[in-house]
MIPA-505145 format. One line per 8 residues: number of its first residue (from 1); for each residue x, y, z of N, C-alpha, C. Coordinates in Angstrom, 2 decimals. Example, Ala and Ser with C-alpha at 12.3 -4.5 7.8 and 13.67 -1.06 7.14 Angstrom:
# residues 2
1> 13.19,-5.69,7.80,12.30,-4.50,7.80,13.20,-3.30,7.80  12.85,-2.25,7.08,13.67,-1.06,7.14,12.90,0.03,7.87 $
//
This chain:
# residues 182
1> 124.54,133.88,20.77,125.04,132.66,21.29,124.66,131.46,20.46  123.55,131.52,19.87,123.14,130.40,19.06,124.01,130.25,17.82  124.53,131.31,17.27,125.41,131.20,16.11,126.75,130.62,16.50  127.25,130.92,17.67,128.52,130.35,18.10,128.39,128.86,18.34  127.26,128.40,18.85,127.03,126.98,19.09,126.92,126.23,17.78  126.30,126.82,16.79,126.15,126.16,15.50,127.49,126.01,14.82  128.36,126.99,14.94,129.67,126.93,14.31,130.52,125.89,15.02  130.45,125.81,16.33,131.23,124.83,17.08,130.74,123.41,16.78 $
9> 129.44,123.21,16.59,128.89,121.89,16.28,129.28,121.43,14.90  129.56,122.36,13.99,129.91,122.00,12.62,131.37,121.62,12.50  132.19,121.97,13.46,133.61,121.64,13.39,133.81,120.15,13.59  134.65,119.52,12.74,134.88,118.07,12.90,135.62,117.79,14.20  135.32,116.65,14.81,136.02,116.32,16.04,137.49,116.08,15.75  138.33,116.35,16.73,139.77,116.19,16.55,140.11,114.71,16.43  140.98,114.38,15.49,141.43,113.00,15.30,140.47,112.18,14.46  139.46,112.77,13.84,138.48,112.05,13.03,139.11,111.44,11.78 $
17> 140.00,112.16,11.14,140.68,111.64,9.94,141.57,110.46,10.31  142.20,110.55,11.44,143.10,109.48,11.89,142.31,108.19,12.14  141.14,108.32,12.77,140.29,107.15,13.03,139.79,106.55,11.74  139.45,107.39,10.77,138.98,106.91,9.48,140.08,106.14,8.75  141.30,106.64,8.78,142.43,105.96,8.12,142.70,104.62,8.79  142.68,104.57,10.11,142.90,103.32,10.84,141.79,102.32,10.52  140.55,102.78,10.48,139.42,101.91,10.17,139.54,101.35,8.75  139.90,102.20,7.80,140.08,101.72,6.42,141.24,100.73,6.32 $
25> 142.30,100.94,7.07,143.44,100.02,7.06,143.03,98.65,7.61  142.24,98.65,8.68,141.77,97.39,9.27,140.87,96.65,8.29  139.96,97.38,7.65,139.06,96.75,6.67,139.87,96.18,5.51  140.86,96.92,5.03,141.70,96.45,3.93,142.46,95.18,4.32  142.99,95.14,5.55,143.69,93.95,6.02,142.75,92.74,6.10  141.53,92.96,6.56,140.56,91.86,6.63,140.21,91.34,5.23  140.04,92.24,4.28,139.74,91.82,2.91,140.90,91.03,2.32  142.13,91.51,2.53,143.30,90.79,2.02,143.45,89.42,2.67 $
33> 143.21,89.33,3.98,143.30,88.04,4.68,142.24,87.08,4.16  141.02,87.58,3.95,139.95,86.73,3.40,140.28,86.25,2.00  140.83,87.14,1.18,141.23,86.74,-0.18,142.34,85.71,-0.16  143.30,85.90,0.73,144.38,84.92,0.86,143.86,83.56,1.29  142.92,83.55,2.23,142.34,82.28,2.69,141.57,81.61,1.55  140.85,82.39,0.76,140.10,81.83,-0.37,141.05,81.21,-1.39  142.15,81.90,-1.70,143.13,81.35,-2.65,143.71,80.05,-2.11  144.03,80.02,-0.83,144.60,78.82,-0.22,143.63,77.63,-0.33 $
41> 142.36,77.86,0.00,141.36,76.79,-0.05,141.19,76.30,-1.49  141.12,77.21,-2.44,140.95,76.82,-3.85,142.15,76.03,-4.35  143.35,76.42,-3.94,144.54,75.66,-4.36,144.54,74.27,-3.74  144.10,74.14,-2.49,144.03,72.82,-1.85,143.05,71.93,-2.58  141.91,72.48,-2.99,140.93,71.69,-3.74,141.50,71.27,-5.08  142.20,72.18,-5.75,142.80,71.85,-7.05,143.83,70.74,-6.90  144.63,70.80,-5.83,145.62,69.74,-5.59,144.93,68.41,-5.32  143.86,68.43,-4.55,143.14,67.19,-4.25,142.54,66.60,-5.51 $
49> 141.98,67.43,-6.38,141.42,66.94,-7.63,142.51,66.40,-8.54  143.66,67.07,-8.58,144.77,66.61,-9.40,145.27,65.26,-8.90  145.37,65.12,-7.57,145.80,63.84,-7.00,144.82,62.73,-7.36  143.53,63.03,-7.35,142.53,62.02,-7.72,142.66,61.65,-9.18  142.96,62.62,-10.06,143.13,62.34,-11.48,144.40,61.54,-11.74  145.45,61.79,-10.92,146.71,61.09,-11.10,146.70,59.69,-10.52  145.74,59.37,-9.66,145.65,58.06,-9.01,145.33,57.02,-10.09  146.25,56.11,-10.42,146.06,55.23,-11.57,144.87,54.29,-11.46 $
57> 144.56,53.78,-10.28,143.44,52.84,-10.21,142.19,53.50,-9.65  142.21,54.83,-9.50,141.01,55.56,-9.08,140.57,55.26,-7.67  141.47,54.81,-6.83,141.09,54.42,-5.48,141.05,55.61,-4.53  141.22,56.79,-5.04,141.16,57.97,-4.20,139.77,58.08,-3.59  139.66,58.29,-2.28,138.35,58.25,-1.63,137.38,59.32,-2.11  137.86,60.44,-2.62,136.96,61.49,-3.05,136.65,61.41,-4.53  137.17,60.44,-5.22,136.95,60.33,-6.66,135.48,60.16,-6.98  134.78,59.39,-6.20,133.37,59.16,-6.47,132.52,60.36,-6.12 $
65> 133.03,61.24,-5.28,132.25,62.38,-4.85,132.12,63.45,-5.92  133.01,63.47,-6.90,132.97,64.49,-7.94,132.04,64.05,-9.05  130.78,64.42,-8.95,129.78,64.06,-9.94,128.98,65.29,-10.29  128.43,65.26,-11.49,127.54,66.34,-11.88,126.23,66.15,-11.13  125.86,67.10,-10.27,124.65,66.91,-9.46,123.37,66.87,-10.30  123.40,67.39,-11.51,122.22,67.40,-12.36,122.04,66.11,-13.14  123.12,65.33,-13.28,123.05,64.09,-14.06,122.33,63.01,-13.26  121.43,62.32,-13.92,120.70,61.22,-13.29,121.61,59.98,-13.33 $
73> 121.85,59.35,-12.19,122.73,58.17,-12.19,122.08,56.99,-12.90  122.93,56.15,-13.49,122.49,54.94,-14.17,123.02,53.77,-13.36  122.11,52.89,-12.93,122.50,51.72,-12.14,122.17,50.46,-12.90  123.01,49.45,-12.70,122.76,48.14,-13.28,123.00,47.10,-12.18  121.95,46.39,-11.82,122.07,45.36,-10.78,122.57,44.07,-11.42  123.57,43.48,-10.80,124.08,42.19,-11.24,123.32,41.10,-10.49  123.27,39.91,-11.08,122.67,38.78,-10.37,123.47,38.53,-9.09  122.82,37.98,-8.09,123.45,37.71,-6.81,124.60,36.72,-6.96 $
81> 125.65,36.91,-6.18,126.81,36.02,-6.18,126.80,35.20,-4.90  126.97,33.89,-5.01,127.13,33.01,-3.86,128.43,32.25,-4.07  129.40,32.45,-3.15,130.72,31.85,-3.32,131.21,31.26,-2.01  132.04,30.24,-2.14,132.78,29.72,-0.99,133.93,30.66,-0.73  134.12,31.00,0.54,135.21,31.90,0.90,136.49,31.10,1.13  137.61,31.78,1.20,138.92,31.14,1.29,139.33,30.83,2.73  138.38,30.71,3.65,138.70,30.36,5.03,139.11,28.90,5.10  140.22,28.62,5.79,140.72,27.25,5.90,140.15,26.54,7.13 $
89> 139.82,27.28,8.17,139.39,26.65,9.42,137.93,26.22,9.40  137.14,26.76,8.50,135.73,26.39,8.44,135.20,26.65,7.04  134.13,25.93,6.70,133.48,26.18,5.42,132.60,27.42,5.57  132.97,28.48,4.91,132.23,29.73,4.97,131.87,30.13,3.55  130.73,30.77,3.43,130.36,31.28,2.11,129.74,32.66,2.25  129.70,33.35,1.13,129.13,34.70,1.09,128.08,34.77,0.00  127.03,35.50,0.29,126.02,35.79,-0.71,125.98,37.32,-0.81  126.31,37.82,-2.00,126.48,39.26,-2.18,125.74,39.70,-3.44 $
97> 124.97,40.76,-3.29,124.30,41.38,-4.44,124.96,42.72,-4.70  125.25,42.98,-5.97,126.00,44.16,-6.37,125.20,44.95,-7.40  125.24,46.27,-7.25,124.69,47.18,-8.27,125.83,48.10,-8.70  126.00,48.24,-10.00,127.05,49.10,-10.53,126.45,50.47,-10.87  127.14,51.51,-10.45,126.76,52.86,-10.87,127.61,53.19,-12.09  126.94,53.43,-13.21,127.61,53.56,-14.50,127.74,55.00,-14.95  128.65,55.19,-15.88,128.90,56.51,-16.45,127.70,57.00,-17.24  127.09,56.11,-18.03,125.91,56.48,-18.82,125.18,55.21,-19.28 $
105> 124.04,55.37,-19.93,123.24,54.23,-20.38,123.98,53.40,-21.43  124.80,54.04,-22.23,125.58,53.32,-23.25,126.53,52.32,-22.57  127.11,52.72,-21.46,127.98,51.82,-20.70,127.18,50.64,-20.17  125.92,50.88,-19.81,125.05,49.79,-19.34,124.88,48.72,-20.40  124.72,49.11,-21.65,124.59,48.13,-22.74,125.90,47.36,-22.92  127.01,48.06,-22.79,128.31,47.41,-22.91,128.52,46.41,-21.77  128.13,46.78,-20.55,128.27,45.87,-19.41,127.44,44.61,-19.64  126.23,44.77,-20.14,125.37,43.61,-20.40,126.00,42.69,-21.44 $
113> 126.65,43.27,-22.43,127.28,42.45,-23.48,128.46,41.65,-22.92  129.14,42.17,-21.92,130.32,41.49,-21.35,130.00,40.81,-20.02  128.74,40.58,-19.73,128.33,40.05,-18.43,129.01,38.73,-18.05  129.17,37.75,-18.95,129.86,36.52,-18.52,131.29,36.77,-18.04  132.03,37.62,-18.73,133.40,37.93,-18.31,133.40,38.71,-17.00  132.46,39.61,-16.85,132.37,40.40,-15.62,132.06,39.50,-14.43  131.07,38.61,-14.59,130.72,37.70,-13.49,131.91,36.81,-13.14  132.63,36.35,-14.13,133.81,35.52,-13.88,134.84,36.29,-13.05 $
121> 135.14,37.51,-13.45,136.14,38.30,-12.74,135.70,38.59,-11.30  134.43,38.90,-11.11,133.93,39.19,-9.76,133.98,37.92,-8.90  133.59,36.78,-9.46,133.67,35.51,-8.71,135.10,35.18,-8.31  136.04,35.45,-9.19,137.46,35.19,-8.86,137.91,36.07,-7.69  137.49,37.32,-7.69,137.85,38.21,-6.58,137.21,37.72,-5.29  135.92,37.40,-5.35,135.20,36.99,-4.14,135.75,35.69,-3.56  136.10,34.75,-4.41,136.52,33.43,-3.92,137.87,33.46,-3.22  138.63,34.54,-3.36,139.91,34.65,-2.68,139.82,35.44,-1.38 $
129> 138.63,35.81,-0.98,138.44,36.58,0.25,138.14,35.65,1.42  138.56,36.08,2.61,138.23,35.37,3.84,137.11,36.12,4.53  136.36,35.44,5.36,135.24,36.06,6.07,135.73,37.25,6.90  136.87,37.10,7.56,137.41,38.18,8.38,137.70,39.42,7.53  138.12,39.23,6.28,138.40,40.35,5.38,137.13,41.14,5.08  136.01,40.46,5.01,134.76,41.08,4.58,133.88,41.57,5.72  134.23,41.26,6.95,133.41,41.66,8.09,133.51,43.16,8.38  134.66,43.74,8.16,134.88,45.15,8.48,134.53,46.04,7.28 $
137> 134.22,47.29,7.57,133.88,48.25,6.52,135.04,48.42,5.54  136.25,48.49,6.05,137.42,48.67,5.18,137.55,47.51,4.19  137.23,46.30,4.66,137.28,45.14,3.77,136.23,45.22,2.67  135.06,45.72,3.00,134.00,45.87,2.00,134.37,46.96,0.99  134.97,48.05,1.48,135.40,49.12,0.57,136.49,48.62,-0.36  137.41,47.83,0.17,138.47,47.24,-0.66,137.87,46.31,-1.71  136.88,45.52,-1.31,136.21,44.63,-2.24,135.51,45.43,-3.35  134.86,46.52,-2.99,134.19,47.36,-3.98,135.20,47.89,-5.00 $
145> 136.37,48.31,-4.55,137.41,48.79,-5.47,137.88,47.66,-6.39  138.06,46.47,-5.84,138.51,45.34,-6.65,137.46,44.93,-7.67  136.20,44.94,-7.26,135.10,44.61,-8.19,135.05,45.64,-9.31  135.22,46.91,-8.96,135.22,47.96,-9.97,136.36,47.76,-10.96  137.54,47.50,-10.44,138.72,47.30,-11.30,138.52,46.11,-12.23  138.04,44.99,-11.69,137.87,43.78,-12.50,136.73,43.93,-13.51  135.69,44.67,-13.15,134.60,44.92,-14.10,135.11,45.76,-15.26  135.88,46.78,-14.94,136.44,47.64,-16.00,137.42,46.88,-16.87 $
153> 138.18,45.98,-16.28,139.10,45.16,-17.09,138.34,44.31,-18.09  137.22,43.73,-17.66,136.42,42.91,-18.58,135.90,43.76,-19.74  135.70,45.05,-19.49,135.22,45.96,-20.53,136.36,46.46,-21.42  137.60,46.07,-21.09,138.75,46.50,-21.88,139.35,47.81,-21.41  138.98,48.24,-20.24,139.48,49.50,-19.68,140.53,49.17,-18.64  141.78,49.40,-18.96,142.86,49.09,-18.03,143.09,50.26,-17.09  142.95,50.06,-15.79,143.06,51.16,-14.84,144.45,51.76,-14.74  145.50,51.01,-15.05,146.84,51.55,-14.91,147.34,52.21,-16.19 $
161> 146.55,52.21,-17.25,146.93,52.89,-18.47,146.78,54.40,-18.27  147.68,55.17,-18.87,147.60,56.63,-18.75,146.39,57.13,-19.52  145.58,57.89,-18.85,144.37,58.47,-19.44,144.54,59.98,-19.54  143.90,60.59,-20.52,143.94,62.05,-20.57,143.24,62.64,-19.35  143.63,63.84,-18.97,143.02,64.48,-17.80,141.52,64.59,-18.00  140.77,64.24,-16.97,139.32,64.33,-17.02,138.64,63.10,-17.61  139.40,62.08,-17.98,138.78,60.87,-18.53,137.99,60.18,-17.44  136.74,59.90,-17.71,135.88,59.27,-16.73,136.02,57.76,-16.79 $
169> 135.89,57.15,-15.63,135.87,55.69,-15.58,134.47,55.24,-15.96  134.36,54.10,-16.65,133.02,53.64,-17.05,132.15,53.23,-15.87  132.76,52.69,-14.82,132.04,52.30,-13.61,132.36,53.37,-12.56  131.34,54.13,-12.19,131.56,55.19,-11.20,131.74,54.64,-9.80  130.92,53.65,-9.45,130.98,53.11,-8.09,130.35,51.73,-8.07  130.69,50.97,-7.05,130.10,49.65,-6.81,129.33,49.74,-5.50  128.06,49.34,-5.54,127.21,49.39,-4.35,126.75,47.98,-4.02  126.74,47.65,-2.73,126.27,46.36,-2.27,124.82,46.51,-1.81 $
177> 123.94,45.68,-2.35,122.54,45.72,-1.92,122.20,44.55,-1.00  123.09,43.58,-0.92,122.91,42.41,-0.04,124.30,41.89,0.28  124.55,41.60,1.55,125.89,41.15,1.95,125.73,40.20,3.13  125.76,38.92,2.85,125.57,37.90,3.89,126.79,36.98,3.90  127.34,36.77,5.09,128.46,35.84,5.26,128.02,34.78,6.27  128.15,33.51,5.88,127.79,32.42,6.79,128.91,31.41,6.86 $
//
């Protein structure tokens, strides 16, 4: 009796091959779905990066996010700006301190050489703003973009000129370290 039990225990259960084929098919489908999702996500990222590169004035919100994490940022603080705002109903002024995040230290030397032109361009931008424009976050972000554009113009870098793919802007970002409106 013991030999008959051993032989029966060694026999594969019925339908075992069928279950294995179904299991392998399910695993294959999951792998293909995961691969398809990965391709989709990578293509979306590539499109977003292409759109940022095609944006002529670099105002794409994710443009500043693409940085080499190993590179040490270079900052240059500008002297504080105090300007009369363009409000007609009351005399309002703004006191704003700006720090520029630069592409590299060489750009910092170039910015210092063109500082009078840069300060002039920034003052022109600031003097045309109203207090209401600068109170909201969107207004400050718009101002940062305009300051970046005007700073780059003073350096001879025209934002609407066609650049080769991957060309970096000399000013990576504009940061406010002081922002007072009275």
